[in-house]
N, C-alpha and C positions, 0 to 999 in steps of 0.2 A: 321166187321161182314160179309160184302159181300166177302172180301178176304178169310176169313175163310170157307164161303160156297163154293167158288170157288174151293178150295183145299180140300174139304171134300173127304177123301179117299174112304169112303164107297160108296158115290154117284158116284165117278169117276169110281170105280170098276164096279158098276151096270151099268153105261152108256156104259162102254167099253164092257161088256158082251152083252148088247142089240145090240150095233153096229156090233159086231162080228157075232151074229145070223142073223141080217139083211143081212149082206155080204154073209154069207154062204148061206142063202135062195135065194139071188139074183144070185148065181152061177148056170150055166146051167149044164146038165148032161155031156157035153163034156169038161167041165172045163172053158169054156169062160164065160165072163160077157156081158151082153146087156147094152146099155145106160140107159135103163129103163125097169121096169118089163113087160114081154110080148114081148120085142123087140128080134131083131136078135142078134146072137153072133157078138161081135165087138172086132177085134184084137187090136186096138188101146187102147181102154179103159181097156181091159184085161191086156195088157202090163203095162199100167199106174197104175192100182191098184197093180199089182205085184211089181212094182217099189216102191210104197208107203210102202208095206209090208217089202220089202228088207231094205228100209231106217230105219223103226222102229226096225228091228232086228239088224242092224248095230249099232244104237245108244244104243242098250240095254235098249230100252224103254218098253219092254214086260215083264209081269210076266209069270210063267211057264204054266199057264192055258191058257193064251191068245196065247202064242207062240205056243202050241200044236194045237189049232184050226187054226191059221194062217198058220202053216206049212202044215196042211191037205188041206187047200185051195190052197196054193201055189203049192204043189205037183200036185195037179189035173189040175191047170191052166197051169203049165209048160209042162204037156204032150200035151195040146192043142197048146200051142205056138211053142213048138219044131216041131209039125206036120206042122204048118204053115211056118216055116222057111225052112223046108224040101220041101214043096210044091213050095215055091219060087225058090228054086234050081233045083228042078225037072222040072218046068216050063221052066227055061232057057235052060236046056239040051234038052227037047222036042221041044222047038222052035228053036234049033240050034243056040242059041245066042253065041256070041263070048265070051267066059268065061274070056278072058284076058282084056276085056274092063271094064269100070266102070259101074257095075251092082248093086251098092248098093244105096238104097234110105232111106228115112226117117223111114220106118217101120223096115228095117233091122238093121239100126243104134240104134234105140230105143230098139230092141230085145237084141243086144249086151250089151247095157248099162244095161238094166233090168237083163240080165242073169248073169252079173258080181256080183250081190248081192247073188246069189245062187250057188256058186261054190261047195257046199256040196251035191248038187243034180245032178245026172248024166244026161248028155244031151243025149237025145234019138237019135238025128241025128248029130252025130260028124262031118260027111263029109260036111253037109250044113253049120253047125256052123263054121268049120274050113275055108270054102270058103269065107264066108262073113267077118270073122275075118281078112283074109289076104287082103280082098278087102278094108277093113277100114284102114289098114296100107298102102296100096298102093295108095288109092284115098282119104285120109283124106282132102288134101288141095283143093279138089273140092267141099267141103261142106260149109255150112253156119257156123257161130261162134258157134252157139247152138249145131250143130251137131258135130263140131270139139271138143267141150267140152265133149260130150257124149262119143265119140270114146276115147279121151284121158283118161277118168275116166275107161272106160271098158278095155283099155290096161293097164292102171296103176295097176289095180286090178288083173291082169292075167299075171304077170311076164314080162311085157313089159314097165317097169318103165323108163328105160333109153331112150327108142324110144319116149315115150309119153313126157318126160321131155325135151329132147334135140330137138324134132321136132315140136310137136303140141303146147306145152304151150308157146314157144316164139312167135309163130304166133298168138295166142290167145291174148297174152300181147301186142303185136304190135298194136291191134286194140282197146285197152282200152283207155278210156278218163279219164283223171284226172282233177278234178275241185275242187277249194278251198272250195266251198260250198257243192257240192254234193259228194265229195270223188271220188273213182274210179268206173266207170261203162262201160258198153258196149252199144254202139248205136245199135238200133234195125232198120236196113235198109229194113227189110222184114215184117214189121208189116202187119198183115192180119188175116184171118179167122182161119188158121190152127194152131194146137197145138204147132208146132215148131216156130211159129212167135209171140208167146206170149212174150212181154218184161219182165214180172215177172218171168216167167219160165226161161227165159234166165239168168237173173241176178242171181237167186237163184241157178241155176246150176253152174255158174262161182264160186260163193262163196263156194259151196259144194265142187268143184274140188280143189280149192286152199287150202281150209282148210284141206282137206284130205291129200294132199301132203305135206303140212307144218307140219302136225302132225306125218305123217310117217317118215319124214326126222328127226324130233325132237326125236322120239322114237329110231330111228337107232343111233343117236349120243349118247344117254344115255346108250345103250347096250355095 
């Protein structure tokens, strides 16, 4: 009885609609999301929410009505996030930073990963995007395992499969731990307060990356 209740389609649909409306109401006029109602625009949580929307779309887990609402939310948020990445790049130039050095950090890596879910929506600032995209290819080995996986996924989805597979993936697998009881996992030597230090986030991302590559290779062999 409880299982039947859990999978009650009508109830699930109603809950989804309520959640979508709450999400839409939480979005600010500039497209950003705050951590809580009445708070300030927050770049990280906006990129995190957009990543979640991207994952749902990629999994085909949305009906047409939900997809339409989320597409509207995503388009608005992407305008804000594209502006933020452009500001990063503009700040580098204004401060006369050496653009050939490693200027990519967590926010830009998270942006590239998030943006890889929305290749169907034009990027407002292609110059800034291209700069950090090239930065990710040049300085991926300076990043944590979690960031490496984000970069690998972003590159893999944007026609750099060979580069990601030959360079980044072997590095990620080298640091995997195999245990007879726990299976394969990645040690998190940077556990801390920040989002990119969460061990659950790290394991989930590694699994997502490996599954996506395995599925794409399987599909390629079947064609």
